[in-house]
SEPAKOL-360651 format. One line per 8 residues: number of its first residue (from 1); their letters; for each residue x, y, z negated of N, C-alpha, C. Coordinates in pm, 1 decimal. Atoms other than C-alpha are relative to their C-alpha. Layout:
BEGIN
NUM> a> X/Y/Z/X/Y/Z/X/Y/Z ~ ...
//
This chain:
BEGIN
1> xxxxxxxx> -42.5/-52.2/128.0/2887.8/-3638.2/-6459.4/-93.7/113.0/-39.5 ~ 103.3/-93.7/41.1/2563.0/-3464.9/-6527.6/-25.4/-10.4/-148.7 ~ 30.2/-4.7/142.5/2393.7/-3417.9/-6862.9/-4.8/-139.6/-61.7 ~ 10.4/134.7/56.8/2311.4/-3786.1/-6917.2/136.3/-70.0/-1.1 ~ -133.1/59.8/-4.4/2657.1/-3902.3/-6807.6/92.0/57.8/-106.8 ~ -82.3/-63.4/103.0/2825.3/-3650.2/-7036.4/-42.6/-45.1/-139.0 ~ 48.8/43.3/130.1/2602.6/-3744.8/-7328.6/40.9/-144.0/-27.6 ~ -39.5/139.9/16.5/2669.8/-4114.6/-7273.9/150.0/-12.2/-28.8
9> xxxxxxxx> -144.7/2.8/24.1/3046.5/-4054.2/-7255.3/32.8/52.0/-139.6 ~ -23.3/-54.2/134.1/3035.1/-3842.8/-7571.1/-42.2/-99.9/-107.3 ~ 43.0/103.1/94.6/2840.5/-4117.4/-7750.4/104.7/-111.1/-9.6 ~ -104.6/103.2/0.2/3106.4/-4368.4/-7645.7/121.9/46.9/-78.8 ~ -113.1/-55.3/75.5/3379.8/-4141.3/-7782.8/-32.2/-0.2/-149.6 ~ 39.8/-3.2/141.4/3185.8/-4097.8/-8109.3/3.2/-139.6/-62.0 ~ -3.5/138.8/48.5/3171.6/-4478.5/-8136.4/140.9/-57.8/2.0 ~ -138.7/46.2/0.4/3549.9/-4500.4/-8099.0/50.4/-47.0/134.6
17> xxxxxxxx> -40.3/43.6/-133.1/3560.4/-4574.5/-7726.5/79.1/105.8/74.7 ~ -74.2/-89.7/-88.3/3766.8/-4421.4/-7450.4/-51.5/-21.3/142.3 ~ 59.0/26.8/-131.3/3536.4/-4416.4/-7146.6/73.5/69.6/113.8 ~ -45.2/-61.7/-124.5/3641.5/-4343.4/-6791.6/-125.1/33.6/78.9 ~ 116.7/-46.5/-74.5/3388.9/-4138.7/-6595.2/41.2/25.1/143.4 ~ -21.3/-28.8/-141.9/3370.4/-4138.7/-6217.6/-86.7/118.0/39.5 ~ 76.6/-111.4/-55.4/3263.9/-3818.6/-6045.5/57.0/32.5/136.7 ~ -45.3/-29.7/-135.3/3279.3/-3751.8/-5673.0/-20.8/146.4/37.9
25> xxxxxxxx> 26.2/-140.8/-27.5/3153.7/-3391.5/-5686.7/91.1/85.7/-88.0 ~ -92.9/-81.6/79.9/3431.3/-3151.1/-5795.1/-70.8/98.2/-93.4 ~ 73.9/-94.2/84.0/3167.4/-2912.4/-5935.0/-45.7/-62.8/-131.4 ~ 44.3/68.0/122.2/3075.2/-3176.6/-6193.6/113.3/-75.5/-69.5 ~ -112.9/72.7/58.0/3423.1/-3306.6/-6275.7/50.3/63.8/-129.3 ~ -43.9/-69.6/121.2/3481.0/-3048.6/-6551.5/-92.0/-36.7/-116.4 ~ 87.1/13.7/116.2/3342.1/-3058.7/-6903.6/20.6/-123.6/-85.1 ~ -25.9/119.7/80.6/3491.9/-3380.4/-7041.6/42.7/41.2/-140.3
33> xxxxxxxx> -37.2/-24.3/138.8/3523.7/-3389.0/-7419.8/51.1/-130.3/-60.5 ~ -60.0/118.1/59.6/3765.4/-3661.5/-7523.3/-0.7/-123.7/87.7 ~ 0.9/112.1/-92.4/3740.3/-3882.0/-7214.5/52.3/45.9/135.6 ~ -56.7/-29.3/-131.7/3885.8/-3904.5/-6865.1/-108.6/6.0/106.7 ~ 87.1/-8.8/-117.6/3706.1/-3798.2/-6547.0/88.7/-14.9/122.1 ~ -79.0/25.6/-119.9/3837.0/-3929.3/-6216.9/-94.5/-34.9/114.5 ~ 80.0/46.8/-113.3/3717.6/-4035.7/-5874.2/11.2/-152.3/7.2 ~ -11.7/145.0/-14.0/3645.4/-4399.5/-5790.5/128.7/-41.4/71.3
41> xxxxxxxx> -120.1/32.8/-76.6/3935.8/-4396.7/-5543.7/126.5/8.5/-83.8 ~ -118.8/-18.5/82.9/4183.8/-4279.6/-5806.1/5.4/-97.2/-117.8 ~ 5.7/93.1/113.6/4075.1/-4538.6/-6063.9/42.8/-138.0/47.7 ~ -54.0/129.5/-42.6/4283.9/-4853.6/-6025.9/-46.7/-117.2/-85.2 ~ 41.8/108.7/89.6/4121.5/-5053.2/-6307.4/-97.1/-95.6/68.3 ~ 89.1/105.9/-50.4/3952.1/-5381.7/-6221.2/-36.2/-95.3/-114.2 ~ 22.1/87.2/115.1/3894.5/-5510.0/-6573.6/-94.3/59.9/-104.2 ~ 94.3/-59.9/94.4/3608.7/-5313.6/-6728.4/-92.4/-106.7/-58.3
49> xxxxxxxx> 93.5/92.2/65.8/3406.0/-5510.3/-6983.9/-142.2/51.2/8.7 ~ 133.0/-61.1/-9.2/3115.8/-5266.2/-6957.6/7.6/120.9/92.2 ~ 12.3/-114.5/-89.7/3012.5/-5020.8/-6688.7/-143.7/48.9/-10.3 ~ 131.9/-62.4/5.3/2722.1/-4781.1/-6727.9/-13.0/91.1/120.6 ~ 22.2/-86.1/-115.7/2584.4/-4625.7/-6411.8/-122.2/86.0/-27.1 ~ 112.0/-92.8/14.4/2371.3/-4316.5/-6456.3/-16.8/84.6/125.7 ~ 4.1/-78.8/-123.4/2423.7/-4189.7/-6102.1/-126.0/-26.1/81.4 ~ 112.4/35.2/-86.1/2135.6/-4373.5/-5937.9/39.8/-11.2/145.8
57> xxxxxxxx> -49.0/1.4/-138.3/2353.9/-4387.9/-5627.2/-35.2/-130.9/69.5 ~ 35.5/117.2/-80.5/2231.8/-4622.7/-5358.4/127.0/-73.0/43.4 ~ -111.2/81.3/-46.6/2470.7/-4907.7/-5282.6/121.3/-3.6/-90.4 ~ -118.4/-6.4/86.9/2701.3/-4850.1/-5579.9/28.9/-131.8/-70.7 ~ -15.9/121.1/80.8/2647.7/-5190.7/-5741.0/115.5/-88.5/45.6 ~ -110.8/84.0/-48.1/2892.4/-5380.7/-5518.9/134.6/57.4/-43.5 ~ -123.9/-64.8/42.0/3163.8/-5127.8/-5599.2/22.2/-20.9/-150.2 ~ -12.9/18.7/144.0/3092.0/-5162.6/-5972.0/34.8/-143.6/-35.8
65> xxxxxxxx> -29.3/141.7/26.7/3094.5/-5542.9/-5966.6/148.6/-27.2/18.8 ~ -142.5/23.3/-26.7/3445.4/-5535.8/-5820.0/89.2/56.9/-110.8 ~ -77.6/-60.8/108.1/3561.2/-5329.4/-6122.4/-16.0/-74.1/-132.9 ~ 26.1/73.4/123.7/3430.5/-5575.4/-6384.4/105.4/-104.9/-31.0 ~ -74.3/118.4/41.5/3631.5/-5822.5/-6584.9/-97.0/-117.6/4.1 ~ 86.2/117.6/-0.5/3498.4/-6177.6/-6587.0/-91.6/5.9/-122.3 ~ 99.2/-5.8/107.0/3176.8/-6183.2/-6792.2/-41.2/140.5/-37.4 ~ 33.0/-139.0/29.5/3148.3/-5804.3/-6784.1/-145.5/32.6/27.1
73> xxxxxxxx> 140.2/-41.5/-10.3/2821.7/-5614.8/-6796.8/-11.2/134.8/69.1 ~ 35.6/-127.0/-61.8/2673.4/-5341.7/-6581.6/-135.8/39.1/-54.9 ~ 126.5/-53.4/49.0/2403.8/-5128.2/-6740.5/-45.9/108.7/96.5 ~ 56.8/-97.6/-92.9/2183.0/-4940.5/-6496.3/-89.0/95.2/-79.4 ~ 74.7/-98.4/76.3/2057.9/-4620.6/-6655.1/-34.4/123.0/83.5 ~ 30.9/-111.7/-88.0/2012.0/-4395.0/-6353.3/-140.9/-11.6/53.2 ~ 128.1/4.5/-68.5/1707.8/-4318.9/-6144.1/28.3/-39.2/144.6 ~ -31.8/57.2/-130.3/1723.6/-4532.8/-5831.8/-122.2/12.6/89.5
81> xxxxxxxx> 113.7/-24.0/-88.9/1501.4/-4422.2/-5544.9/-22.2/-114.5/98.6 ~ 11.2/115.2/-90.3/1566.9/-4737.0/-5340.0/18.2/-127.3/-83.3 ~ -22.2/125.0/73.8/1562.1/-5102.1/-5445.4/149.1/-22.3/-26.5 ~ -138.3/27.4/39.4/1878.0/-5201.8/-5630.1/37.0/-138.6/53.1 ~ -43.3/126.6/-59.7/2067.4/-5473.8/-5442.8/151.3/-11.4/-12.4 ~ -143.6/22.7/5.8/2410.3/-5632.5/-5458.4/31.3/-133.2/66.0 ~ -47.1/125.7/-58.5/2615.1/-5906.3/-5294.0/15.2/-101.6/-113.4 ~ -0.5/98.5/106.9/2566.0/-6218.6/-5502.6/135.3/-67.9/-22.2
89> xxxxxxxx> -123.9/75.4/25.4/2898.3/-6404.7/-5446.2/100.5/69.6/-91.5 ~ -94.6/-62.4/93.7/3126.9/-6144.1/-5612.9/-54.7/6.6/-143.0 ~ 60.0/-4.4/133.8/2883.4/-6106.3/-5904.7/3.7/-138.1/-64.2 ~ -6.1/138.7/47.5/2869.9/-6486.0/-5935.8/140.9/-32.7/-48.7 ~ -138.8/29.9/34.8/3249.6/-6512.3/-5940.1/42.8/73.6/-128.8 ~ -33.2/-77.6/119.8/3271.5/-6244.1/-6210.5/-86.8/-39.3/-119.9 ~ 98.4/33.7/103.8/2985.5/-6401.1/-6410.6/-57.3/128.3/-59.4 ~ 48.5/-132.3/39.0/2844.4/-6048.8/-6419.9/-135.4/-8.5/-69.8
97> xxxxxxxx> 128.7/-16.3/67.0/2563.1/-5953.6/-6653.1/-53.1/137.5/35.2 ~ 64.0/-126.4/-33.7/2314.6/-5680.4/-6570.2/-104.0/33.7/-105.9 ~ 97.4/-47.9/97.0/2105.6/-5471.5/-6805.3/-58.9/129.3/53.9 ~ 67.3/-122.5/-41.9/1855.3/-5194.2/-6743.6/-40.9/77.1/-124.3 ~ 38.5/-87.7/110.0/1811.6/-4903.5/-6982.8/-103.1/98.3/53.3 ~ 107.0/-84.3/-50.7/1486.6/-4714.9/-6944.9/-26.8/123.2/-85.2 ~ 33.6/-114.2/83.6/1435.0/-4491.3/-7244.9/63.8/-14.1/-137.5 ~ -53.2/-1.8/134.8/1553.4/-4393.7/-7589.1/-101.4/-64.7/-93.8
105> xxxxxxxx> 83.5/59.3/104.0/1416.8/-4604.3/-7874.3/10.6/88.4/-124.6 ~ -6.7/-83.8/121.3/1336.2/-4439.4/-8210.1/131.5/-14.1/-76.8 ~ -126.1/17.4/73.4/1647.0/-4592.9/-8369.2/117.2/66.0/72.0 ~ -103.6/-71.5/-75.1/1860.9/-4444.7/-8088.5/0.1/147.9/-37.5 ~ 11.4/-141.7/34.4/1730.6/-4098.8/-8171.6/50.1/27.0/-142.3 ~ -48.1/-14.7/137.4/1797.8/-4146.2/-8543.9/152.5/-6.5/-3.3 ~ -145.5/14.0/-1.7/2153.6/-4264.2/-8477.9/66.1/121.5/65.1 ~ -55.4/-116.9/-68.7/2215.9/-3974.9/-8238.0/-9.5/123.6/-89.0
113> xxxxxxxx> 15.3/-113.2/92.4/2077.9/-3720.6/-8485.4/106.2/-6.4/-110.0 ~ -101.0/16.6/104.9/2308.6/-3863.9/-8752.2/139.0/39.4/50.5 ~ -129.7/-37.8/-57.3/2610.4/-3824.6/-8523.4/11.8/151.2/14.4 ~ -0.4/-145.5/-16.6/2515.0/-3463.8/-8449.9/18.1/66.9/-135.9 ~ -8.1/-59.6/133.3/2465.3/-3384.2/-8819.4/137.5/-17.7/-63.3 ~ -135.3/24.9/53.2/2805.9/-3537.4/-8906.5/107.2/75.0/78.9 ~ -96.5/-70.4/-83.6/2972.5/-3330.5/-8633.7/77.3/-91.2/93.2 ~ -68.8/96.3/-86.1/3072.8/-3643.1/-8439.0/-47.5/6.2/145.3
121> xxxxxxxx> 56.0/-9.4/-135.1/2861.2/-3554.1/-8133.4/-44.2/142.5/26.0 ~ 38.7/-134.6/-41.4/2828.3/-3220.9/-7957.4/-97.9/-7.4/116.8 ~ 93.0/-13.8/-112.8/2534.4/-3132.2/-7736.7/30.9/127.2/79.0 ~ -38.8/-124.1/-65.4/2712.8/-2815.1/-7627.6/23.5/-17.1/149.3 ~ -22.0/-9.5/-144.5/2718.7/-2721.7/-7259.6/-72.8/-106.0/81.6 ~ 81.4/93.0/-78.7/2465.5/-2987.4/-7158.0/-111.3/75.3/71.9 ~ 96.3/-89.3/-64.5/2202.8/-2720.4/-7086.3/81.1/116.0/54.1 ~ -86.2/-100.7/-63.2/2371.6/-2491.8/-6838.3/-76.0/120.7/53.9
129> xxxxxxxx> 77.3/-107.8/-61.0/2087.5/-2276.7/-6705.8/-131.6/19.8/-74.7 ~ 129.2/-37.2/57.1/1782.7/-2094.1/-6840.2/-64.6/98.9/95.7 ~ 72.6/-94.1/-84.9/1512.2/-1906.2/-6653.4/-137.2/25.5/-60.6 ~ 136.2/-31.9/42.0/1184.8/-1731.9/-6730.4/-97.3/-83.0/82.7 ~ 98.5/84.7/-68.5/876.8/-1934.9/-6639.9/-46.4/60.7/131.9 ~ 45.5/-63.0/-125.3/773.3/-1679.8/-6378.2/102.9/-13.6/112.4 ~ -104.3/23.7/-100.2/1101.8/-1754.6/-6200.0/13.5/-148.2/33.8 ~ -4.3/145.7/-19.6/1016.0/-2125.8/-6175.4/39.4/-41.3/142.1
137> xxxxxxxx> -41.3/46.1/-134.2/1041.5/-2152.4/-5793.5/151.6/9.7/22.5 ~ -144.7/-16.5/-13.8/1396.3/-2015.9/-5798.2/75.0/-95.4/-93.5 ~ -63.7/89.3/97.4/1481.7/-2216.2/-6110.4/1.3/-143.6/51.1 ~ 4.3/136.7/-52.5/1369.9/-2541.6/-5946.1/99.6/-17.9/114.3 ~ -100.5/9.0/-107.0/1583.8/-2467.3/-5640.3/139.4/-13.2/-60.1 ~ -129.8/9.7/67.0/1880.1/-2414.1/-5872.0/17.4/-136.2/-65.3 ~ -9.6/126.0/74.0/1805.5/-2720.7/-6084.9/26.1/-118.9/91.5 ~ -13.3/115.0/-89.6/1784.0/-2954.0/-5786.2/97.2/22.5/115.0
145> xxxxxxxx> -89.6/-26.5/-111.7/2024.5/-2783.8/-5547.2/139.6/45.8/-37.3 ~ -129.5/-51.0/44.2/2314.5/-2649.7/-5753.8/67.2/-106.7/-86.5 ~ -68.1/107.0/73.0/2558.2/-2920.9/-5865.3/51.0/45.5/-135.5 ~ -48.0/-51.1/128.7/2678.7/-2695.1/-6147.5/-111.8/6.7/-104.2 ~ 113.3/-2.5/92.9/2328.7/-2702.0/-6301.7/-22.0/-140.0/-55.8 ~ 19.8/130.0/63.1/2325.1/-2991.5/-6546.8/-144.1/-15.0/-46.1 ~ 139.0/-2.8/46.2/1994.3/-2906.5/-6716.0/-46.8/143.7/-0.1 ~ 63.0/-131.2/-7.2/1757.3/-2612.9/-6671.4/-111.8/5.4/-103.4
153> xxxxxxxx> 111.9/-23.6/91.6/1525.4/-2474.1/-6939.2/-83.3/112.6/57.6 ~ 93.4/-105.7/-36.8/1220.0/-2280.5/-6833.7/-56.8/57.0/-129.5 ~ 46.5/-68.1/121.3/1130.4/-2026.8/-7103.8/-140.8/52.9/24.7 ~ 141.3/-35.0/-17.6/753.5/-1994.5/-7135.0/-48.6/102.7/-100.9 ~ 44.2/-88.5/107.6/747.7/-1756.0/-7433.2/-70.5/124.2/50.6 ~ 60.8/-123.0/-50.7/662.9/-1446.1/-7227.9/-122.4/-28.1/86.8 ~ 110.8/36.7/-89.5/401.8/-1637.1/-7024.7/-121.7/-53.0/-74.3 ~ 109.6/61.6/75.4/178.1/-1764.1/-7304.4/-119.4/90.2/-12.9
//
């Protein structure tokens, strides 16, 4: 439930959806705006038509397939450091579809800007930390080691 997960959930809400977000780290379970955040263990649903994974978690695909309705789709939008693999028989039985999202297209940015301008999408609280450029070593440790840090901005104004 980092910055990308929150943004994706907010986009779903703006489109009229009611997403369910899984988060296993209590430090990242807060911050929902119009959607539910739960753990995989507490979620009893097994009929999702669409599941978006932005976690990049290794081995999560089998768990996601079991949550799909027949003909459902899984969209992989995380950064996966290991090859993505899954057990074929359950995916076959569910007639699962898989999609990979790699980057924002120009029309995505236009649509998102329009939502922001209409007040239907908030970008608030997605950037949680700021640091001066000269503090980059400490900032990087925070950005990659502190679960409460969703996004870090390094301010280069005083370093130019």
